mmCIF file as gemmi writes it, N, C-alpha and C atoms, coordinates in Angstrom:
data_model
loop_
_atom_site.group_PDB
_atom_site.id
_atom_site.type_symbol
_atom_site.label_atom_id
_atom_site.label_alt_id
_atom_site.label_comp_id
_atom_site.label_asym_id
_atom_site.label_entity_id
_atom_site.label_seq_id
_atom_site.pdbx_PDB_ins_code
_atom_site.Cartn_x
_atom_site.Cartn_y
_atom_site.Cartn_z
_atom_site.occupancy
_atom_site.B_iso_or_equiv
_atom_site.pdbx_formal_charge
_atom_site.auth_seq_id
_atom_site.auth_asym_id
_atom_site.pdbx_PDB_model_num
ATOM 1 N N . MET Axp A 1 ? -103.518 68.634 148.868 1 0 ? 1 A 1
ATOM 2 C CA . MET Axp A 1 ? -104.367 67.675 148.167 1 0 ? 1 A 1
ATOM 3 C C . MET Axp A 1 ? -103.822 66.992 146.879 1 0 ? 1 A 1
ATOM 4 N N . ARG Axp A 2 ? -102.871 67.756 146.387 1 0 ? 2 A 1
ATOM 5 C CA . ARG Axp A 2 ? -102.336 67.194 145.127 1 0 ? 2 A 1
ATOM 6 C C . ARG Axp A 2 ? -101.357 65.954 145.566 1 0 ? 2 A 1
ATOM 7 N N . LYS Axp A 3 ? -100.663 66.2 146.76 1 0 ? 3 A 1
ATOM 8 C CA . LYS Axp A 3 ? -99.751 65.101 147.09 1 0 ? 3 A 1
ATOM 9 C C . LYS Axp A 3 ? -100.345 63.746 147.309 1 0 ? 3 A 1
ATOM 10 N N . THR Axp A 4 ? -101.713 63.826 147.88 1 0 ? 4 A 1
ATOM 11 C CA . THR Axp A 4 ? -102.272 62.661 148.044 1 0 ? 4 A 1
ATOM 12 C C . THR Axp A 4 ? -103.099 62.215 146.705 1 0 ? 4 A 1
ATOM 13 N N . ASN Axp A 5 ? -103.381 62.935 145.901 1 0 ? 5 A 1
ATOM 14 C CA . ASN Axp A 5 ? -104.251 62.829 144.649 1 0 ? 5 A 1
ATOM 15 C C . ASN Axp A 5 ? -103.49 63.432 143.474 1 0 ? 5 A 1
ATOM 16 N N . PRO Axp A 6 ? -102.285 62.776 142.999 1 0 ? 6 A 1
ATOM 17 C CA . PRO Axp A 6 ? -101.533 63.262 141.921 1 0 ? 6 A 1
ATOM 18 C C . PRO Axp A 6 ? -102.287 63.428 140.749 1 0 ? 6 A 1
ATOM 19 N N . GLN Axp A 7 ? -103.28 62.791 140.55 1 0 ? 7 A 1
ATOM 20 C CA . GLN Axp A 7 ? -104.221 63.13 139.277 1 0 ? 7 A 1
ATOM 21 C C . GLN Axp A 7 ? -104.8 64.415 139.083 1 0 ? 7 A 1
ATOM 22 N N . ILE Axp A 8 ? -104.957 65.121 140.228 1 0 ? 8 A 1
ATOM 23 C CA . ILE Axp A 8 ? -105.324 66.533 140.204 1 0 ? 8 A 1
ATOM 24 C C . ILE Axp A 8 ? -104.142 67.398 139.59 1 0 ? 8 A 1
ATOM 25 N N . LYS Axp A 9 ? -104.525 68.201 138.661 1 0 ? 9 A 1
ATOM 26 C CA . LYS Axp A 9 ? -103.67 69.286 137.964 1 0 ? 9 A 1
ATOM 27 C C . LYS Axp A 9 ? -104.187 70.631 138.372 1 0 ? 9 A 1
ATOM 28 N N . LEU Axp A 10 ? -103.182 71.447 138.417 1 0 ? 10 A 1
ATOM 29 C CA . LEU Axp A 10 ? -103.596 72.829 138.669 1 0 ? 10 A 1
ATOM 30 C C . LEU Axp A 10 ? -103.145 73.578 137.347 1 0 ? 10 A 1
ATOM 31 N N . ILE Axp A 11 ? -104.171 73.857 136.552 1 0 ? 11 A 1
ATOM 32 C CA . ILE Axp A 11 ? -103.984 74.477 135.098 1 0 ? 11 A 1
ATOM 33 C C . ILE Axp A 11 ? -104.76 75.859 135.308 1 0 ? 11 A 1
ATOM 34 N N . LEU Axp A 12 ? -103.809 76.959 135.07 1 0 ? 12 A 1
ATOM 35 C CA . LEU Axp A 12 ? -104.54 78.359 134.937 1 0 ? 12 A 1
ATOM 36 C C . LEU Axp A 12 ? -104.934 78.355 133.623 1 0 ? 12 A 1
ATOM 37 N N . ILE Axp A 13 ? -106.003 78.916 133.326 1 0 ? 13 A 1
ATOM 38 C CA . ILE Axp A 13 ? -106.517 79.352 131.953 1 0 ? 13 A 1
ATOM 39 C C . ILE Axp A 13 ? -106.917 80.853 132.092 1 0 ? 13 A 1
ATOM 40 N N . LEU Axp A 14 ? -106.098 81.851 131.534 1 0 ? 14 A 1
ATOM 41 C CA . LEU Axp A 14 ? -106.05 83.266 131.709 1 0 ? 14 A 1
ATOM 42 C C . LEU Axp A 14 ? -106.516 83.717 130.365 1 0 ? 14 A 1
ATOM 43 N N . PRO Axp A 15 ? -107.267 85.028 130.546 1 0 ? 15 A 1
ATOM 44 C CA . PRO Axp A 15 ? -107.747 85.66 129.377 1 0 ? 15 A 1
ATOM 45 C C . PRO Axp A 15 ? -106.859 86.213 128.183 1 0 ? 15 A 1
ATOM 46 N N . CYS Axp A 16 ? -105.676 86.569 128.847 1 0 ? 16 A 1
ATOM 47 C CA . CYS Axp A 16 ? -104.488 87.365 127.826 1 0 ? 16 A 1
ATOM 48 C C . CYS Axp A 16 ? -103.425 87.528 128.557 1 0 ? 16 A 1
ATOM 49 N N . LEU Axp A 17 ? -102.225 87.587 127.967 1 0 ? 17 A 1
ATOM 50 C CA . LEU Axp A 17 ? -100.897 87.564 128.087 1 0 ? 17 A 1
ATOM 51 C C . LEU Axp A 17 ? -100.841 88.935 129.005 1 0 ? 17 A 1
ATOM 52 N N . ASP Axp A 18 ? -101.448 89.987 128.799 1 0 ? 18 A 1
ATOM 53 C CA . ASP Axp A 18 ? -101.131 91.317 129.521 1 0 ? 18 A 1
ATOM 54 C C . ASP Axp A 18 ? -102.168 91.496 130.853 1 0 ? 18 A 1
ATOM 55 N N . ARG Axp A 19 ? -102.711 90.234 131.376 1 0 ? 19 A 1
ATOM 56 C CA . ARG Axp A 19 ? -103.816 90.117 132.168 1 0 ? 19 A 1
ATOM 57 C C . ARG Axp A 19 ? -103.291 90.854 133.584 1 0 ? 19 A 1
ATOM 58 N N . ASP Axp A 20 ? -102.151 91.111 133.777 1 0 ? 20 A 1
ATOM 59 C CA . ASP Axp A 20 ? -101.819 91.854 135.037 1 0 ? 20 A 1
ATOM 60 C C . ASP Axp A 20 ? -101.186 93.305 134.906 1 0 ? 20 A 1
ATOM 61 N N . LYS Axp A 21 ? -101.488 93.939 133.926 1 0 ? 21 A 1
ATOM 62 C CA . LYS Axp A 21 ? -100.786 95.14 133.601 1 0 ? 21 A 1
ATOM 63 C C . LYS Axp A 21 ? -101.546 96.21 134.747 1 0 ? 21 A 1
ATOM 64 N N . ASP Axp A 22 ? -102.641 96.01 135.044 1 0 ? 22 A 1
ATOM 65 C CA . ASP Axp A 22 ? -103.259 96.99 135.863 1 0 ? 22 A 1
ATOM 66 C C . ASP Axp A 22 ? -103.317 96.457 137.461 1 0 ? 22 A 1
ATOM 67 N N . TRP Axp A 23 ? -102.649 95.33 137.631 1 0 ? 23 A 1
ATOM 68 C CA . TRP Axp A 23 ? -102.531 94.621 139.113 1 0 ? 23 A 1
ATOM 69 C C . TRP Axp A 23 ? -101.763 95.542 139.946 1 0 ? 23 A 1
ATOM 70 N N . ALA Axp A 24 ? -101.968 95.614 141.189 1 0 ? 24 A 1
ATOM 71 C CA . ALA Axp A 24 ? -101.154 96.107 142.254 1 0 ? 24 A 1
ATOM 72 C C . ALA Axp A 24 ? -99.853 95.248 142.482 1 0 ? 24 A 1
ATOM 73 N N . LEU Axp A 25 ? -98.658 95.632 142.903 1 0 ? 25 A 1
ATOM 74 C CA . LEU Axp A 25 ? -97.562 94.731 143.232 1 0 ? 25 A 1
ATOM 75 C C . LEU Axp A 25 ? -97.783 93.614 143.948 1 0 ? 25 A 1
ATOM 76 N N . GLU Axp A 26 ? -98.676 93.723 145.179 1 0 ? 26 A 1
ATOM 77 C CA . GLU Axp A 26 ? -98.97 92.549 145.933 1 0 ? 26 A 1
ATOM 78 C C . GLU Axp A 26 ? -99.698 91.475 145.09 1 0 ? 26 A 1
ATOM 79 N N . GLN Axp A 27 ? -100.734 91.831 144.343 1 0 ? 27 A 1
ATOM 80 C CA . GLN Axp A 27 ? -101.384 90.929 143.467 1 0 ? 27 A 1
ATOM 81 C C . GLN Axp A 27 ? -100.53 90.203 142.186 1 0 ? 27 A 1
ATOM 82 N N . LYS Axp A 28 ? -99.523 90.968 141.867 1 0 ? 28 A 1
ATOM 83 C CA . LYS Axp A 28 ? -98.57 90.373 140.967 1 0 ? 28 A 1
ATOM 84 C C . LYS Axp A 28 ? -97.724 89.389 141.754 1 0 ? 28 A 1
ATOM 85 N N . GLY Axp A 29 ? -97.436 89.538 142.916 1 0 ? 29 A 1
ATOM 86 C CA . GLY Axp A 29 ? -96.5 88.666 143.891 1 0 ? 29 A 1
ATOM 87 C C . GLY Axp A 29 ? -97.292 87.537 143.991 1 0 ? 29 A 1
ATOM 88 N N . ASP Axp A 30 ? -98.63 87.626 144.456 1 0 ? 30 A 1
ATOM 89 C CA . ASP Axp A 30 ? -99.524 86.364 144.685 1 0 ? 30 A 1
ATOM 90 C C . ASP Axp A 30 ? -99.436 85.528 143.343 1 0 ? 30 A 1
ATOM 91 N N . PHE Axp A 31 ? -99.562 86.015 142.239 1 0 ? 31 A 1
ATOM 92 C CA . PHE Axp A 31 ? -99.733 85.47 140.89 1 0 ? 31 A 1
ATOM 93 C C . PHE Axp A 31 ? -98.502 84.757 140.71 1 0 ? 31 A 1
ATOM 94 N N . ALA Axp A 32 ? -97.594 85.437 141.001 1 0 ? 32 A 1
ATOM 95 C CA . ALA Axp A 32 ? -96.177 84.634 140.694 1 0 ? 32 A 1
ATOM 96 C C . ALA Axp A 32 ? -95.94 83.33 141.605 1 0 ? 32 A 1
ATOM 97 N N . LEU Axp A 33 ? -96.433 83.536 142.885 1 0 ? 33 A 1
ATOM 98 C CA . LEU Axp A 33 ? -96.456 82.086 143.747 1 0 ? 33 A 1
ATOM 99 C C . LEU Axp A 33 ? -97.339 81.16 143.23 1 0 ? 33 A 1
ATOM 100 N N . ILE Axp A 34 ? -98.398 81.489 142.747 1 0 ? 34 A 1
ATOM 101 C CA . ILE Axp A 34 ? -99.376 80.509 142.109 1 0 ? 34 A 1
ATOM 102 C C . ILE Axp A 34 ? -98.774 79.863 141.011 1 0 ? 34 A 1
ATOM 103 N N . SER Axp A 35 ? -98.037 80.854 139.968 1 0 ? 35 A 1
ATOM 104 C CA . SER Axp A 35 ? -97.645 80.359 138.898 1 0 ? 35 A 1
ATOM 105 C C . SER Axp A 35 ? -96.68 79.321 139.014 1 0 ? 35 A 1
ATOM 106 N N . ILE Axp A 36 ? -95.866 79.179 140.123 1 0 ? 36 A 1
ATOM 107 C CA . ILE Axp A 36 ? -94.738 78.276 140.329 1 0 ? 36 A 1
ATOM 108 C C . ILE Axp A 36 ? -95.418 77.033 140.717 1 0 ? 36 A 1
ATOM 109 N N . MET Axp A 37 ? -96.517 76.729 141.313 1 0 ? 37 A 1
ATOM 110 C CA . MET Axp A 37 ? -97.127 75.636 141.677 1 0 ? 37 A 1
ATOM 111 C C . MET Axp A 37 ? -98.05 75.187 140.492 1 0 ? 37 A 1
ATOM 112 N N . CYS Axp A 38 ? -98.3 75.813 139.301 1 0 ? 38 A 1
ATOM 113 C CA . CYS Axp A 38 ? -99.088 75.278 138.343 1 0 ? 38 A 1
ATOM 114 C C . CYS Axp A 38 ? -98.317 74.212 137.386 1 0 ? 38 A 1
ATOM 115 N N . ASP Axp A 39 ? -99.165 73.347 136.936 1 0 ? 39 A 1
ATOM 116 C CA . ASP Axp A 39 ? -98.769 72.35 136.043 1 0 ? 39 A 1
ATOM 117 C C . ASP Axp A 39 ? -98.66 72.882 134.634 1 0 ? 39 A 1
ATOM 118 N N . GLU Axp A 40 ? -99.463 73.845 134.399 1 0 ? 40 A 1
ATOM 119 C CA . GLU Axp A 40 ? -99.654 74.492 133.067 1 0 ? 40 A 1
ATOM 120 C C . GLU Axp A 40 ? -100.385 75.708 133.116 1 0 ? 40 A 1
ATOM 121 N N . ILE Axp A 41 ? -99.943 76.819 132.359 1 0 ? 41 A 1
ATOM 122 C CA . ILE Axp A 41 ? -100.713 78.01 132.15 1 0 ? 41 A 1
ATOM 123 C C . ILE Axp A 41 ? -101.147 78.178 130.516 1 0 ? 41 A 1
ATOM 124 N N . ILE Axp A 42 ? -102.445 78.428 130.439 1 0 ? 42 A 1
ATOM 125 C CA . ILE Axp A 42 ? -102.919 78.622 129.155 1 0 ? 42 A 1
ATOM 126 C C . ILE Axp A 42 ? -103.589 80.076 129.065 1 0 ? 42 A 1
ATOM 127 N N . TYR Axp A 43 ? -103.282 80.736 127.831 1 0 ? 43 A 1
ATOM 128 C CA . TYR Axp A 43 ? -103.743 82.068 127.598 1 0 ? 43 A 1
ATOM 129 C C . TYR Axp A 43 ? -104.552 81.954 126.519 1 0 ? 43 A 1
ATOM 130 N N . THR Axp A 44 ? -105.944 82.254 126.51 1 0 ? 44 A 1
ATOM 131 C CA . THR Axp A 44 ? -107.002 82.282 125.494 1 0 ? 44 A 1
ATOM 132 C C . THR Axp A 44 ? -106.581 83.321 124.339 1 0 ? 44 A 1
ATOM 133 N N . ASP Axp A 45 ? -106.001 84.281 124.647 1 0 ? 45 A 1
ATOM 134 C CA . ASP Axp A 45 ? -105.851 85.315 123.803 1 0 ? 45 A 1
ATOM 135 C C . ASP Axp A 45 ? -104.485 86.103 124.083 1 0 ? 45 A 1
ATOM 136 N N . GLU Axp A 46 ? -103.983 86.693 123.045 1 0 ? 46 A 1
ATOM 137 C CA . GLU Axp A 46 ? -102.875 87.451 123.279 1 0 ? 46 A 1
ATOM 138 C C . GLU Axp A 46 ? -102.956 88.848 123.997 1 0 ? 46 A 1
ATOM 139 N N . ALA Axp A 47 ? -104.053 89.503 123.753 1 0 ? 47 A 1
ATOM 140 C CA . ALA Axp A 47 ? -104.131 90.867 124.369 1 0 ? 47 A 1
ATOM 141 C C . ALA Axp A 47 ? -105.519 91.054 124.8 1 0 ? 47 A 1
ATOM 142 N N . TYR Axp A 48 ? -105.865 91.877 125.652 1 0 ? 48 A 1
ATOM 143 C CA . TYR Axp A 48 ? -107.202 92.047 126.19 1 0 ? 48 A 1
ATOM 144 C C . TYR Axp A 48 ? -108.203 92.792 125.162 1 0 ? 48 A 1
ATOM 145 N N . TYR Axp A 49 ? -109.385 92.467 125.146 1 0 ? 49 A 1
ATOM 146 C CA . TYR Axp A 49 ? -110.38 92.946 124.395 1 0 ? 49 A 1
ATOM 147 C C . TYR Axp A 49 ? -111.706 92.541 125.145 1 0 ? 49 A 1
ATOM 148 N N . GLU Axp A 50 ? -112.823 93.457 124.795 1 0 ? 50 A 1
ATOM 149 C CA . GLU Axp A 50 ? -113.967 93.199 125.306 1 0 ? 50 A 1
ATOM 150 C C . GLU Axp A 50 ? -114.66 91.912 124.817 1 0 ? 50 A 1
ATOM 151 N N . GLY Axp A 51 ? -114.833 90.93 125.842 1 0 ? 51 A 1
ATOM 152 C CA . GLY Axp A 51 ? -115.22 89.573 125.519 1 0 ? 51 A 1
ATOM 153 C C . GLY Axp A 51 ? -114.191 88.483 125.688 1 0 ? 51 A 1
ATOM 154 N N . CYS Axp A 52 ? -112.948 88.982 125.888 1 0 ? 52 A 1
ATOM 155 C CA . CYS Axp A 52 ? -111.905 88.029 126.265 1 0 ? 52 A 1
ATOM 156 C C . CYS Axp A 52 ? -112.345 87.212 127.607 1 0 ? 52 A 1
ATOM 157 N N . LEU Axp A 53 ? -112.777 87.791 128.578 1 0 ? 53 A 1
ATOM 158 C CA . LEU Axp A 53 ? -113.212 87.193 129.908 1 0 ? 53 A 1
ATOM 159 C C . LEU Axp A 53 ? -114.357 86.057 129.531 1 0 ? 53 A 1
ATOM 160 N N . PHE Axp A 54 ? -115.159 86.274 128.867 1 0 ? 54 A 1
ATOM 161 C CA . PHE Axp A 54 ? -116.159 85.517 128.359 1 0 ? 54 A 1
ATOM 162 C C . PHE Axp A 54 ? -115.523 84.217 127.67 1 0 ? 54 A 1
ATOM 163 N N . ARG Axp A 55 ? -114.683 84.495 126.687 1 0 ? 55 A 1
ATOM 164 C CA . ARG Axp A 55 ? -114.079 83.488 125.959 1 0 ? 55 A 1
ATOM 165 C C . ARG Axp A 55 ? -113.264 82.413 127.085 1 0 ? 55 A 1
ATOM 166 N N . ARG Axp A 56 ? -112.521 83.22 128.025 1 0 ? 56 A 1
ATOM 167 C CA . ARG Axp A 56 ? -112.027 82.381 128.943 1 0 ? 56 A 1
ATOM 168 C C . ARG Axp A 56 ? -112.831 81.559 129.753 1 0 ? 56 A 1
ATOM 169 N N . ASN Axp A 57 ? -114.004 82.182 130.273 1 0 ? 57 A 1
ATOM 170 C CA . ASN Axp A 57 ? -114.889 81.581 131.096 1 0 ? 57 A 1
ATOM 171 C C . ASN Axp A 57 ? -115.314 80.192 130.4 1 0 ? 57 A 1
ATOM 172 N N . CYS Axp A 58 ? -115.699 80.515 129.054 1 0 ? 58 A 1
ATOM 173 C CA . CYS Axp A 58 ? -116.375 79.335 128.274 1 0 ? 58 A 1
ATOM 174 C C . CYS Axp A 58 ? -115.214 78.179 128.339 1 0 ? 58 A 1
ATOM 175 N N . ARG Axp A 59 ? -113.956 78.511 128.159 1 0 ? 59 A 1
ATOM 176 C CA . ARG Axp A 59 ? -112.816 77.509 128.118 1 0 ? 59 A 1
ATOM 177 C C . ARG Axp A 59 ? -112.715 76.926 129.307 1 0 ? 59 A 1
ATOM 178 N N . LEU Axp A 60 ? -112.958 77.528 130.539 1 0 ? 60 A 1
ATOM 179 C CA . LEU Axp A 60 ? -112.799 76.785 131.968 1 0 ? 60 A 1
ATOM 180 C C . LEU Axp A 60 ? -113.803 75.829 131.9 1 0 ? 60 A 1
ATOM 181 N N . VAL Axp A 61 ? -115.117 76.205 131.514 1 0 ? 61 A 1
ATOM 182 C CA . VAL Axp A 61 ? -116.158 75.251 131.621 1 0 ? 61 A 1
ATOM 183 C C . VAL Axp A 61 ? -115.814 73.971 130.653 1 0 ? 61 A 1
ATOM 184 N N . ASN Axp A 62 ? -115.53 74.179 129.526 1 0 ? 62 A 1
ATOM 185 C CA . ASN Axp A 62 ? -115.411 73.28 128.545 1 0 ? 62 A 1
ATOM 186 C C . ASN Axp A 62 ? -114.164 72.193 128.824 1 0 ? 62 A 1
ATOM 187 N N . ASP Axp A 63 ? -113.346 72.772 129.291 1 0 ? 63 A 1
ATOM 188 C CA . ASP Axp A 63 ? -111.918 71.95 129.732 1 0 ? 63 A 1
ATOM 189 C C . ASP Axp A 63 ? -112.076 71.247 131.166 1 0 ? 63 A 1
ATOM 190 N N . SER Axp A 64 ? -113.008 71.27 131.821 1 0 ? 64 A 1
ATOM 191 C CA . SER Axp A 64 ? -113.144 71.066 133.312 1 0 ? 64 A 1
ATOM 192 C C . SER Axp A 64 ? -114.026 69.813 133.701 1 0 ? 64 A 1
ATOM 193 N N . SER Axp A 65 ? -113.659 69.153 134.498 1 0 ? 65 A 1
ATOM 194 C CA . SER Axp A 65 ? -114.632 67.988 134.967 1 0 ? 65 A 1
ATOM 195 C C . SER Axp A 65 ? -115.367 68.344 136.196 1 0 ? 65 A 1
ATOM 196 N N . VAL Axp A 66 ? -114.905 69.262 136.891 1 0 ? 66 A 1
ATOM 197 C CA . VAL Axp A 66 ? -115.418 69.776 138.121 1 0 ? 66 A 1
ATOM 198 C C . VAL Axp A 66 ? -115.171 71.231 138.352 1 0 ? 66 A 1
ATOM 199 N N . CYS Axp A 67 ? -115.975 72.058 138.902 1 0 ? 67 A 1
ATOM 200 C CA . CYS Axp A 67 ? -115.819 73.379 138.975 1 0 ? 67 A 1
ATOM 201 C C . CYS Axp A 67 ? -115.667 73.86 140.593 1 0 ? 67 A 1
ATOM 202 N N . ILE Axp A 68 ? -114.36 74.33 140.898 1 0 ? 68 A 1
ATOM 203 C CA . ILE Axp A 68 ? -114.367 74.58 142.17 1 0 ? 68 A 1
ATOM 204 C C . ILE Axp A 68 ? -114.166 76.17 142.155 1 0 ? 68 A 1
ATOM 205 N N . ALA Axp A 69 ? -115.047 76.979 142.911 1 0 ? 69 A 1
ATOM 206 C CA . ALA Axp A 69 ? -115.222 78.434 142.814 1 0 ? 69 A 1
ATOM 207 C C . ALA Axp A 69 ? -115.433 78.942 144.069 1 0 ? 69 A 1
ATOM 208 N N . TYR Axp A 70 ? -115.085 80.21 144.291 1 0 ? 70 A 1
ATOM 209 C CA . TYR Axp A 70 ? -115.449 80.954 145.374 1 0 ? 70 A 1
ATOM 210 C C . TYR Axp A 70 ? -116.171 82.14 144.651 1 0 ? 70 A 1
ATOM 211 N N . CYS Axp A 71 ? -117.67 82.072 144.984 1 0 ? 71 A 1
ATOM 212 C CA . CYS Axp A 71 ? -118.619 82.842 144.272 1 0 ? 71 A 1
ATOM 213 C C . CYS Axp A 71 ? -119.498 83.338 145.264 1 0 ? 71 A 1
ATOM 214 N N . LYS Axp A 72 ? -119.878 84.597 145.22 1 0 ? 72 A 1
ATOM 215 C CA . LYS Axp A 72 ? -120.959 85.244 146.025 1 0 ? 72 A 1
ATOM 216 C C . LYS Axp A 72 ? -122.236 85.516 145.412 1 0 ? 72 A 1
ATOM 217 N N . HIS Axp A 73 ? -122.369 84.701 144.243 1 0 ? 73 A 1
ATOM 218 C CA . HIS Axp A 73 ? -123.527 84.777 143.712 1 0 ? 73 A 1
ATOM 219 C C . HIS Axp A 73 ? -123.966 86.043 142.686 1 0 ? 73 A 1
ATOM 220 N N . SER Axp A 74 ? -122.986 86.687 142.236 1 0 ? 74 A 1
ATOM 221 C CA . SER Axp A 74 ? -122.94 87.615 141.402 1 0 ? 74 A 1
ATOM 222 C C . SER Axp A 74 ? -121.774 87.734 140.516 1 0 ? 74 A 1
ATOM 223 N N . GLY Axp A 75 ? -121.809 88.482 139.443 1 0 ? 75 A 1
ATOM 224 C CA . GLY Axp A 75 ? -120.933 88.637 138.373 1 0 ? 75 A 1
ATOM 225 C C . GLY Axp A 75 ? -120.307 87.547 137.817 1 0 ? 75 A 1
ATOM 226 N N . GLN Axp A 76 ? -119.198 87.459 137.174 1 0 ? 76 A 1
ATOM 227 C CA . GLN Axp A 76 ? -118.49 86.542 136.253 1 0 ? 76 A 1
ATOM 228 C C . GLN Axp A 76 ? -118.461 84.971 136.949 1 0 ? 76 A 1
ATOM 229 N N . SER Axp A 77 ? -118.076 85.099 138.096 1 0 ? 77 A 1
ATOM 230 C CA . SER Axp A 77 ? -117.884 83.958 138.725 1 0 ? 77 A 1
ATOM 231 C C . SER Axp A 77 ? -119.169 82.965 138.876 1 0 ? 77 A 1
ATOM 232 N N . GLU Axp A 78 ? -120.186 83.904 139.279 1 0 ? 78 A 1
ATOM 233 C CA . GLU Axp A 78 ? -121.721 83.183 139.281 1 0 ? 78 A 1
ATOM 234 C C . GLU Axp A 78 ? -122.051 82.851 137.834 1 0 ? 78 A 1
ATOM 235 N N . PHE Axp A 79 ? -121.732 83.482 136.866 1 0 ? 79 A 1
ATOM 236 C CA . PHE Axp A 79 ? -122.025 83.224 135.443 1 0 ? 79 A 1
ATOM 237 C C . PHE Axp A 79 ? -121.495 81.925 134.936 1 0 ? 79 A 1
ATOM 238 N N . THR Axp A 80 ? -120.138 81.967 135.327 1 0 ? 80 A 1
ATOM 239 C CA . THR Axp A 80 ? -119.26 80.664 134.837 1 0 ? 80 A 1
ATOM 240 C C . THR Axp A 80 ? -119.723 79.361 135.734 1 0 ? 80 A 1
ATOM 241 N N . SER Axp A 81 ? -120.241 79.762 137.202 1 0 ? 81 A 1
ATOM 242 C CA . SER Axp A 81 ? -120.591 78.437 137.841 1 0 ? 81 A 1
ATOM 243 C C . SER Axp A 81 ? -121.801 78.226 137.277 1 0 ? 81 A 1
ATOM 244 N N . ARG Axp A 82 ? -122.888 78.903 137.011 1 0 ? 82 A 1
ATOM 245 C CA . ARG Axp A 82 ? -124.199 78.512 136.45 1 0 ? 82 A 1
ATOM 246 C C . ARG Axp A 82 ? -123.957 77.81 135.165 1 0 ? 82 A 1
ATOM 247 N N . SER Axp A 83 ? -122.892 78.326 134.417 1 0 ? 83 A 1
ATOM 248 C CA . SER Axp A 83 ? -122.92 77.546 133.106 1 0 ? 83 A 1
ATOM 249 C C . SER Axp A 83 ? -122.192 76.225 133.225 1 0 ? 83 A 1
ATOM 250 N N . ALA Axp A 84 ? -121.366 76.056 134.281 1 0 ? 84 A 1
ATOM 251 C CA . ALA Axp A 84 ? -120.628 74.667 134.649 1 0 ? 84 A 1
ATOM 252 C C . ALA Axp A 84 ? -121.9 73.775 135.086 1 0 ? 84 A 1
ATOM 253 N N . ARG Axp A 85 ? -122.761 74.224 135.924 1 0 ? 85 A 1
ATOM 254 C CA . ARG Axp A 85 ? -123.922 73.201 136.282 1 0 ? 85 A 1
ATOM 255 C C . ARG Axp A 85 ? -124.735 73.025 134.836 1 0 ? 85 A 1
ATOM 256 N N . LEU Axp A 86 ? -125.141 73.955 134.094 1 0 ? 86 A 1
ATOM 257 C CA . LEU Axp A 86 ? -125.774 73.7 132.842 1 0 ? 86 A 1
ATOM 258 C C . LEU Axp A 86 ? -125.093 72.834 131.994 1 0 ? 86 A 1
ATOM 259 N N . HIS Axp A 87 ? -123.725 72.521 132.017 1 0 ? 87 A 1
ATOM 260 C CA . HIS Axp A 87 ? -122.998 71.49 131.264 1 0 ? 87 A 1
ATOM 261 C C . HIS Axp A 87 ? -122.835 70.257 132.092 1 0 ? 87 A 1
ATOM 262 N N . GLY Axp A 88 ? -123.328 70.07 133.125 1 0 ? 88 A 1
ATOM 263 C CA . GLY Axp A 88 ? -123.407 68.916 133.922 1 0 ? 88 A 1
ATOM 264 C C . GLY Axp A 88 ? -122.149 68.581 134.854 1 0 ? 88 A 1
ATOM 265 N N . LEU Axp A 89 ? -121.471 69.838 135.153 1 0 ? 89 A 1
ATOM 266 C CA . LEU Axp A 89 ? -120.332 69.69 135.88 1 0 ? 89 A 1
ATOM 267 C C . LEU Axp A 89 ? -120.84 69.669 137.576 1 0 ? 89 A 1
ATOM 268 N N . GLU Axp A 90 ? -120.092 69.007 138.378 1 0 ? 90 A 1
ATOM 269 C CA . GLU Axp A 90 ? -120.402 69.308 139.887 1 0 ? 90 A 1
ATOM 270 C C . GLU Axp A 90 ? -119.715 70.597 140.101 1 0 ? 90 A 1
ATOM 271 N N . VAL Axp A 91 ? -120.344 71.285 140.906 1 0 ? 91 A 1
ATOM 272 C CA . VAL Axp A 91 ? -119.882 72.861 141.264 1 0 ? 91 A 1
ATOM 273 C C . VAL Axp A 91 ? -119.71 72.74 142.957 1 0 ? 91 A 1
ATOM 274 N N . ILE Axp A 92 ? -118.657 73.093 143.308 1 0 ? 92 A 1
ATOM 275 C CA . ILE Axp A 92 ? -118.03 73.368 144.613 1 0 ? 92 A 1
ATOM 276 C C . ILE Axp A 92 ? -118.023 74.6 144.96 1 0 ? 92 A 1
ATOM 277 N N . ASN Axp A 93 ? -118.681 75.603 145.608 1 0 ? 93 A 1
ATOM 278 C CA . ASN Axp A 93 ? -118.649 76.801 145.852 1 0 ? 93 A 1
ATOM 279 C C . ASN Axp A 93 ? -118.073 77.003 147.404 1 0 ? 93 A 1
ATOM 280 N N . LEU Axp A 94 ? -116.793 77.424 147.306 1 0 ? 94 A 1
ATOM 281 C CA . LEU Axp A 94 ? -116.252 77.638 148.767 1 0 ? 94 A 1
ATOM 282 C C . LEU Axp A 94 ? -116.654 78.817 149.512 1 0 ? 94 A 1
ATOM 283 N N . ALA Axp A 95 ? -117.501 79.641 148.826 1 0 ? 95 A 1
ATOM 284 C CA . ALA Axp A 95 ? -118.144 80.66 149.685 1 0 ? 95 A 1
ATOM 285 C C . ALA Axp A 95 ? -119.586 80.367 150.179 1 0 ? 95 A 1
ATOM 286 N N . ASP Axp A 96 ? -120.025 79.124 150.021 1 0 ? 96 A 1
ATOM 287 C CA . ASP Axp A 96 ? -121.279 78.669 150.678 1 0 ? 96 A 1
ATOM 288 C C . ASP Axp A 96 ? -120.975 78.141 152.042 1 0 ? 96 A 1
């Protein structure tokens, strides 16, 4: 998609630098592959704390023009998708 639409950027907005400390080795490998394809990685905080995911989710909505999500209508993904709609963003749910 990015080859035909070079204006599309892949920017990861992550909650903290140590976001992967509890991930399985396979998850860390997947993240490494995704990181290579990114145009930019932004961390909203240095370390994890209660509320850092909420802060990251707000940043996702505020810095986006479209919301593309895989959401089963519960949890943080649903909250962020709903917030995006309330802010007037088009939401494309890949789970629908």
